[in-house]
PyMOL Python script that loads the backbone (N, CA, C, O; Angstrom):
from pymol import cmd

cmd.read_pdbstr("""\
ATOM      1  N   MET A   1       0.975  -1.279   0.184  1.00  0.00           N
ATOM      2  CA  MET A   1      -0.204   0.105  -0.029  1.00  0.00           C
ATOM      3  C   MET A   1       1.061   1.076  -0.250  1.00  0.00           C
ATOM      4  O   MET A   1       2.244   0.887   0.034  1.00  0.00           O
ATOM      5  N   THR A   2       0.266   2.452  -0.998  1.00  0.00           N
ATOM      6  CA  THR A   2       1.378   3.741  -0.795  1.00  0.00           C
ATOM      7  C   THR A   2       0.834   4.173  -1.371  1.00  0.00           C
ATOM      8  O   THR A   2       0.129   3.688  -2.256  1.00  0.00           O
ATOM      9  N   LEU A   3       1.082   6.109  -0.827  1.00  0.00           N
ATOM     10  CA  LEU A   3      -0.085   6.955  -0.893  1.00  0.00           C
ATOM     11  C   LEU A   3      -0.082   7.317  -2.199  1.00  0.00           C
ATOM     12  O   LEU A   3       0.837   7.253  -3.015  1.00  0.00           O
ATOM     13  N   ALA A   4      -1.298   7.740  -2.334  1.00  0.00           N
ATOM     14  CA  ALA A   4      -1.319   8.264  -3.312  1.00  0.00           C
ATOM     15  C   ALA A   4      -1.194   8.964  -3.735  1.00  0.00           C
ATOM     16  O   ALA A   4      -2.148   9.164  -4.487  1.00  0.00           O
ATOM     17  N   ALA A   5      -0.399   9.765  -3.803  1.00  0.00           N
ATOM     18  CA  ALA A   5       0.571  11.212  -3.681  1.00  0.00           C
ATOM     19  C   ALA A   5       1.364  10.324  -4.733  1.00  0.00           C
ATOM     20  O   ALA A   5       2.280  11.101  -5.001  1.00  0.00           O
ATOM     21  N   HIS A   6       1.555   9.381  -5.370  1.00  0.00           N
ATOM     22  CA  HIS A   6       2.733   9.041  -5.983  1.00  0.00           C
ATOM     23  C   HIS A   6       1.651   7.970  -6.750  1.00  0.00           C
ATOM     24  O   HIS A   6       2.020   6.798  -6.822  1.00  0.00           O
ATOM     25  N   HIS A   7       1.127   8.115  -6.978  1.00  0.00           N
ATOM     26  CA  HIS A   7       0.507   7.250  -7.943  1.00  0.00           C
ATOM     27  C   HIS A   7      -0.183   9.179  -8.760  1.00  0.00           C
ATOM     28  O   HIS A   7      -0.239  10.288  -8.228  1.00  0.00           O
ATOM     29  N   PRO A   8      -0.645   8.598 -10.486  1.00  0.00           N
ATOM     30  CA  PRO A   8      -0.638   9.266 -11.324  1.00  0.00           C
ATOM     31  C   PRO A   8      -1.749  10.083 -11.265  1.00  0.00           C
ATOM     32  O   PRO A   8      -1.969  11.264 -11.536  1.00  0.00           O
ATOM     33  N   GLU A   9      -2.742   8.655 -10.612  1.00  0.00           N
ATOM     34  CA  GLU A   9      -4.303   9.615 -10.779  1.00  0.00           C
ATOM     35  C   GLU A   9      -4.939   9.356  -9.493  1.00  0.00           C
ATOM     36  O   GLU A   9      -5.911   8.693  -9.131  1.00  0.00           O
ATOM     37  N   LYS A  10      -3.767  10.360  -8.718  1.00  0.00           N
ATOM     38  CA  LYS A  10      -4.791  11.008  -7.104  1.00  0.00           C
ATOM     39  C   LYS A  10      -6.131  11.493  -7.461  1.00  0.00           C
ATOM     40  O   LYS A  10      -6.568  12.189  -8.377  1.00  0.00           O
ATOM     41  N   GLN A  11      -6.697  10.837  -6.330  1.00  0.00           N
ATOM     42  CA  GLN A  11      -8.256  11.045  -6.600  1.00  0.00           C
ATOM     43  C   GLN A  11      -8.663  12.293  -5.644  1.00  0.00           C
ATOM     44  O   GLN A  11      -9.272  13.337  -5.875  1.00  0.00           O
ATOM     45  N   ARG A  12      -8.062  11.740  -4.456  1.00  0.00           N
ATOM     46  CA  ARG A  12      -8.552  12.858  -3.619  1.00  0.00           C
ATOM     47  C   ARG A  12      -6.573  12.453  -2.057  1.00  0.00           C
ATOM     48  O   ARG A  12      -5.872  11.460  -1.863  1.00  0.00           O
ATOM     49  N   ARG A  13      -6.581  13.875  -1.460  1.00  0.00           N
ATOM     50  CA  ARG A  13      -5.623  13.950  -1.288  1.00  0.00           C
ATOM     51  C   ARG A  13      -6.186  12.549   0.575  1.00  0.00           C
ATOM     52  O   ARG A  13      -7.352  12.503   0.969  1.00  0.00           O
ATOM     53  N   GLY A  14      -5.492  12.040   0.990  1.00  0.00           N
ATOM     54  CA  GLY A  14      -5.298  11.470   1.337  1.00  0.00           C
ATOM     55  C   GLY A  14      -5.761   9.715   0.967  1.00  0.00           C
ATOM     56  O   GLY A  14      -6.528   9.160   1.754  1.00  0.00           O
ATOM     57  N   ASP A  15      -5.272   9.002  -0.171  1.00  0.00           N
ATOM     58  CA  ASP A  15      -6.452   8.248  -0.260  1.00  0.00           C
ATOM     59  C   ASP A  15      -5.144   7.295  -0.404  1.00  0.00           C
ATOM     60  O   ASP A  15      -4.119   7.976  -0.393  1.00  0.00           O
ATOM     61  N   TYR A  16      -4.927   6.034  -0.524  1.00  0.00           N
ATOM     62  CA  TYR A  16      -4.486   5.363  -0.968  1.00  0.00           C
ATOM     63  C   TYR A  16      -4.811   3.999  -1.949  1.00  0.00           C
ATOM     64  O   TYR A  16      -5.838   3.378  -2.225  1.00  0.00           O
ATOM     65  N   VAL A  17      -3.065   3.850  -2.403  1.00  0.00           N
ATOM     66  CA  VAL A  17      -3.008   3.500  -3.835  1.00  0.00           C
ATOM     67  C   VAL A  17      -2.755   1.280  -2.554  1.00  0.00           C
ATOM     68  O   VAL A  17      -2.469   0.935  -1.408  1.00  0.00           O
ATOM     69  N   VAL A  18      -3.102   0.658  -3.800  1.00  0.00           N
ATOM     70  CA  VAL A  18      -3.500  -0.924  -3.030  1.00  0.00           C
ATOM     71  C   VAL A  18      -2.888  -1.521  -4.435  1.00  0.00           C
ATOM     72  O   VAL A  18      -3.751  -1.587  -5.310  1.00  0.00           O
ATOM     73  N   ARG A  19      -1.543  -1.984  -4.850  1.00  0.00           N
ATOM     74  CA  ARG A  19      -1.318  -2.834  -5.893  1.00  0.00           C
ATOM     75  C   ARG A  19      -0.983  -4.379  -5.571  1.00  0.00           C
ATOM     76  O   ARG A  19      -0.428  -4.925  -4.618  1.00  0.00           O
ATOM     77  N   PRO A  20      -1.583  -4.875  -6.833  1.00  0.00           N
ATOM     78  CA  PRO A  20      -1.202  -6.801  -6.050  1.00  0.00           C
ATOM     79  C   PRO A  20       0.322  -6.570  -6.050  1.00  0.00           C
ATOM     80  O   PRO A  20       1.036  -5.682  -6.516  1.00  0.00           O
ATOM     81  N   PRO A  21       0.595  -7.902  -5.227  1.00  0.00           N
ATOM     82  CA  PRO A  21       1.728  -8.041  -5.395  1.00  0.00           C
ATOM     83  C   PRO A  21       2.932  -8.205  -6.100  1.00  0.00           C
ATOM     84  O   PRO A  21       2.448  -8.143  -7.229  1.00  0.00           O
ATOM     85  N   ARG A  22       3.782  -8.319  -6.234  1.00  0.00           N
ATOM     86  CA  ARG A  22       4.897  -8.331  -7.843  1.00  0.00           C
ATOM     87  C   ARG A  22       5.265  -9.750  -7.545  1.00  0.00           C
ATOM     88  O   ARG A  22       4.963 -10.349  -6.513  1.00  0.00           O
ATOM     89  N   ALA A  23       5.958 -10.230  -8.567  1.00  0.00           N
ATOM     90  CA  ALA A  23       6.187 -11.371  -8.576  1.00  0.00           C
ATOM     91  C   ALA A  23       7.449 -12.153  -7.685  1.00  0.00           C
ATOM     92  O   ALA A  23       7.513 -13.301  -7.246  1.00  0.00           O
ATOM     93  N   THR A  24       8.477 -10.935  -7.618  1.00  0.00           N
ATOM     94  CA  THR A  24       9.419 -11.791  -6.848  1.00  0.00           C
ATOM     95  C   THR A  24       8.930 -11.822  -5.080  1.00  0.00           C
ATOM     96  O   THR A  24       9.547 -12.492  -4.251  1.00  0.00           O
ATOM     97  N   ASP A  25       7.754 -10.986  -4.755  1.00  0.00           N
ATOM     98  CA  ASP A  25       7.225 -11.343  -3.192  1.00  0.00           C
ATOM     99  C   ASP A  25       7.308 -12.570  -3.606  1.00  0.00           C
ATOM    100  O   ASP A  25       8.368 -13.051  -3.204  1.00  0.00           O
ATOM    101  N   THR A  26       6.603 -13.427  -4.314  1.00  0.00           N
ATOM    102  CA  THR A  26       6.347 -14.837  -4.129  1.00  0.00           C
ATOM    103  C   THR A  26       7.726 -15.791  -3.910  1.00  0.00           C
ATOM    104  O   THR A  26       8.021 -16.752  -3.199  1.00  0.00           O
ATOM    105  N   ILE A  27       8.471 -14.878  -5.047  1.00  0.00           N
ATOM    106  CA  ILE A  27       9.890 -16.121  -4.799  1.00  0.00           C
ATOM    107  C   ILE A  27      11.010 -16.001  -3.252  1.00  0.00           C
ATOM    108  O   ILE A  27      11.851 -16.702  -2.690  1.00  0.00           O
ATOM    109  N   GLY A  28      10.177 -14.274  -3.023  1.00  0.00           N
ATOM    110  CA  GLY A  28      11.265 -13.448  -1.327  1.00  0.00           C
ATOM    111  C   GLY A  28      10.343 -15.078  -0.361  1.00  0.00           C
ATOM    112  O   GLY A  28      10.984 -16.127  -0.314  1.00  0.00           O
ATOM    113  N   HIS A  29       9.316 -15.035   0.104  1.00  0.00           N
ATOM    114  CA  HIS A  29       8.087 -15.785   0.921  1.00  0.00           C
ATOM    115  C   HIS A  29       9.343 -17.063   0.943  1.00  0.00           C
ATOM    116  O   HIS A  29      10.064 -17.535   1.822  1.00  0.00           O
ATOM    117  N   MET A  30       9.159 -17.299  -0.463  1.00  0.00           N
ATOM    118  CA  MET A  30       9.401 -19.438  -0.305  1.00  0.00           C
ATOM    119  C   MET A  30      11.035 -19.052   0.137  1.00  0.00           C
ATOM    120  O   MET A  30      11.097 -19.591   1.242  1.00  0.00           O
ATOM    121  N   LEU A  31      12.638 -18.306  -0.153  1.00  0.00           N
ATOM    122  CA  LEU A  31      13.273 -18.305   0.283  1.00  0.00           C
ATOM    123  C   LEU A  31      13.194 -17.784   1.973  1.00  0.00           C
ATOM    124  O   LEU A  31      13.988 -18.374   2.704  1.00  0.00           O
ATOM    125  N   ARG A  32      12.907 -17.445   2.187  1.00  0.00           N
ATOM    126  CA  ARG A  32      12.599 -17.284   4.038  1.00  0.00           C
ATOM    127  C   ARG A  32      11.815 -18.086   4.347  1.00  0.00           C
ATOM    128  O   ARG A  32      11.613 -18.181   5.558  1.00  0.00           O
ATOM    129  N   GLY A  33      10.972 -19.081   3.342  1.00  0.00           N
ATOM    130  CA  GLY A  33      10.293 -20.405   4.096  1.00  0.00           C
ATOM    131  C   GLY A  33      11.305 -21.829   4.174  1.00  0.00           C
ATOM    132  O   GLY A  33      11.217 -22.966   4.639  1.00  0.00           O
ATOM    133  N   VAL A  34      12.116 -21.166   3.562  1.00  0.00           N
ATOM    134  CA  VAL A  34      12.971 -23.173   2.935  1.00  0.00           C
ATOM    135  C   VAL A  34      14.618 -22.245   4.006  1.00  0.00           C
ATOM    136  O   VAL A  34      15.308 -23.026   4.661  1.00  0.00           O
ATOM    137  N   TYR A  35      15.040 -20.631   4.037  1.00  0.00           N
ATOM    138  CA  TYR A  35      16.069 -20.733   4.643  1.00  0.00           C
ATOM    139  C   TYR A  35      16.239 -20.715   5.894  1.00  0.00           C
ATOM    140  O   TYR A  35      17.161 -21.228   6.528  1.00  0.00           O
ATOM    141  N   GLY A  36      14.506 -19.557   6.641  1.00  0.00           N
ATOM    142  CA  GLY A  36      14.116 -19.264   7.643  1.00  0.00           C
ATOM    143  C   GLY A  36      15.307 -17.394   7.233  1.00  0.00           C
ATOM    144  O   GLY A  36      16.239 -16.839   6.652  1.00  0.00           O
ATOM    145  N   ASP A  37      13.435 -17.303   8.744  1.00  0.00           N
ATOM    146  CA  ASP A  37      14.249 -15.902   8.228  1.00  0.00           C
ATOM    147  C   ASP A  37      14.720 -15.215   9.993  1.00  0.00           C
ATOM    148  O   ASP A  37      14.106 -14.861  10.999  1.00  0.00           O
ATOM    149  N   HIS A  38      16.408 -15.342   9.472  1.00  0.00           N
ATOM    150  CA  HIS A  38      17.202 -15.483  10.561  1.00  0.00           C
ATOM    151  C   HIS A  38      17.442 -13.108  11.251  1.00  0.00           C
ATOM    152  O   HIS A  38      18.262 -12.635  12.038  1.00  0.00           O
ATOM    153  N   GLY A  39      16.578 -12.558  10.635  1.00  0.00           N
ATOM    154  CA  GLY A  39      16.198 -11.771  10.793  1.00  0.00           C
ATOM    155  C   GLY A  39      17.865 -11.238  10.532  1.00  0.00           C
ATOM    156  O   GLY A  39      18.715 -12.117  10.390  1.00  0.00           O
ATOM    157  N   MET A  40      18.288  -9.741  10.476  1.00  0.00           N
ATOM    158  CA  MET A  40      19.299  -9.093  10.042  1.00  0.00           C
ATOM    159  C   MET A  40      20.646  -9.251  10.758  1.00  0.00           C
ATOM    160  O   MET A  40      20.503  -9.660  11.910  1.00  0.00           O
ATOM    161  N   PRO A  41      22.110  -9.006  10.329  1.00  0.00           N
ATOM    162  CA  PRO A  41      22.771  -9.326  11.012  1.00  0.00           C
ATOM    163  C   PRO A  41      23.140  -8.481  12.000  1.00  0.00           C
ATOM    164  O   PRO A  41      22.173  -7.852  12.431  1.00  0.00           O
ATOM    165  N   GLU A  42      24.265  -8.198  12.576  1.00  0.00           N
ATOM    166  CA  GLU A  42      23.497  -7.761  14.007  1.00  0.00           C
ATOM    167  C   GLU A  42      24.802  -6.012  13.165  1.00  0.00           C
ATOM    168  O   GLU A  42      24.440  -4.840  13.279  1.00  0.00           O
ATOM    169  N   ASP A  43      26.570  -6.573  12.237  1.00  0.00           N
ATOM    170  CA  ASP A  43      26.742  -5.703  12.023  1.00  0.00           C
ATOM    171  C   ASP A  43      25.680  -5.144  10.965  1.00  0.00           C
ATOM    172  O   ASP A  43      25.869  -3.930  11.030  1.00  0.00           O
ATOM    173  N   MET A  44      24.719  -5.351  10.076  1.00  0.00           N
ATOM    174  CA  MET A  44      23.823  -4.072   9.395  1.00  0.00           C
ATOM    175  C   MET A  44      22.874  -3.155   9.811  1.00  0.00           C
ATOM    176  O   MET A  44      22.416  -2.064   9.468  1.00  0.00           O
ATOM    177  N   ALA A  45      22.721  -4.142  10.828  1.00  0.00           N
ATOM    178  CA  ALA A  45      21.096  -3.471  12.093  1.00  0.00           C
ATOM    179  C   ALA A  45      22.365  -2.077  12.738  1.00  0.00           C
ATOM    180  O   ALA A  45      22.056  -0.910  12.499  1.00  0.00           O
ATOM    181  N   ARG A  46      23.538  -2.330  13.418  1.00  0.00           N
ATOM    182  CA  ARG A  46      24.048  -1.537  13.736  1.00  0.00           C
ATOM    183  C   ARG A  46      24.597  -0.154  12.444  1.00  0.00           C
ATOM    184  O   ARG A  46      24.900   0.896  13.011  1.00  0.00           O
ATOM    185  N   LEU A  47      24.710  -0.122  11.043  1.00  0.00           N
ATOM    186  CA  LEU A  47      24.864   0.817  10.430  1.00  0.00           C
ATOM    187  C   LEU A  47      23.532   2.017   9.548  1.00  0.00           C
ATOM    188  O   LEU A  47      23.401   3.196   9.218  1.00  0.00           O
ATOM    189  N   LEU A  48      22.632   0.405   9.509  1.00  0.00           N
ATOM    190  CA  LEU A  48      21.184   1.484   9.452  1.00  0.00           C
ATOM    191  C   LEU A  48      21.270   2.319  10.378  1.00  0.00           C
ATOM    192  O   LEU A  48      21.209   3.541  10.249  1.00  0.00           O
ATOM    193  N   ASP A  49      21.545   1.191  12.221  1.00  0.00           N
ATOM    194  CA  ASP A  49      21.353   1.966  13.195  1.00  0.00           C
ATOM    195  C   ASP A  49      21.969   3.939  13.174  1.00  0.00           C
ATOM    196  O   ASP A  49      21.462   4.999  13.539  1.00  0.00           O
ATOM    197  N   ARG A  50      23.065   3.597  12.638  1.00  0.00           N
ATOM    198  CA  ARG A  50      23.846   4.805  12.794  1.00  0.00           C
ATOM    199  C   ARG A  50      23.355   5.625  11.872  1.00  0.00           C
ATOM    200  O   ARG A  50      23.560   6.788  12.219  1.00  0.00           O
ATOM    201  N   LEU A  51      22.591   5.521  10.471  1.00  0.00           N
ATOM    202  CA  LEU A  51      22.633   6.428   9.156  1.00  0.00           C
ATOM    203  C   LEU A  51      21.355   6.678  10.061  1.00  0.00           C
ATOM    204  O   LEU A  51      21.132   7.716   9.438  1.00  0.00           O
ATOM    205  N   ASP A  52      20.365   6.645  10.941  1.00  0.00           N
ATOM    206  CA  ASP A  52      19.061   6.748  11.564  1.00  0.00           C
ATOM    207  C   ASP A  52      19.385   8.140  12.031  1.00  0.00           C
ATOM    208  O   ASP A  52      18.644   9.122  11.984  1.00  0.00           O
ATOM    209  N   HIS A  53      20.710   8.058  12.525  1.00  0.00           N
ATOM    210  CA  HIS A  53      21.068   9.024  13.297  1.00  0.00           C
ATOM    211  C   HIS A  53      21.641  10.530  12.870  1.00  0.00           C
ATOM    212  O   HIS A  53      22.289  11.347  13.525  1.00  0.00           O
ATOM    213  N   VAL A  54      21.206  10.556  11.689  1.00  0.00           N
ATOM    214  CA  VAL A  54      22.692  10.848  10.861  1.00  0.00           C
ATOM    215  C   VAL A  54      22.259  12.374  10.560  1.00  0.00           C
ATOM    216  O   VAL A  54      21.257  12.431   9.848  1.00  0.00           O
ATOM    217  N   LYS A  55      22.736  13.492  10.906  1.00  0.00           N
ATOM    218  CA  LYS A  55      21.993  14.632  10.862  1.00  0.00           C
ATOM    219  C   LYS A  55      22.473  15.241   9.705  1.00  0.00           C
ATOM    220  O   LYS A  55      23.674  15.454   9.542  1.00  0.00           O
ATOM    221  N   HIS A  56      21.675  15.516   8.944  1.00  0.00           N
ATOM    222  CA  HIS A  56      21.488  16.400   6.843  1.00  0.00           C
ATOM    223  C   HIS A  56      21.719  18.113   7.465  1.00  0.00           C
ATOM    224  O   HIS A  56      21.705  19.062   6.681  1.00  0.00           O
TER     225      HIS A  56
END
""", "prot")
cmd.dss("prot")
cmd.show_as("cartoon", "prot")
cmd.util.cbc("prot")
cmd.orient("prot")
């Protein structure tokens, strides 16, 4: 689901656009089912946390 502001056929303020799943969504679910969802590696989580705190 995305904000309608990003949709070329925006009708009203605050509307949402719900798009059908992409073909790659099924592949991602299948891979998580086979290999398990172990979450994000700690080093990657730390780097993303640092990016969240960068002042522009």
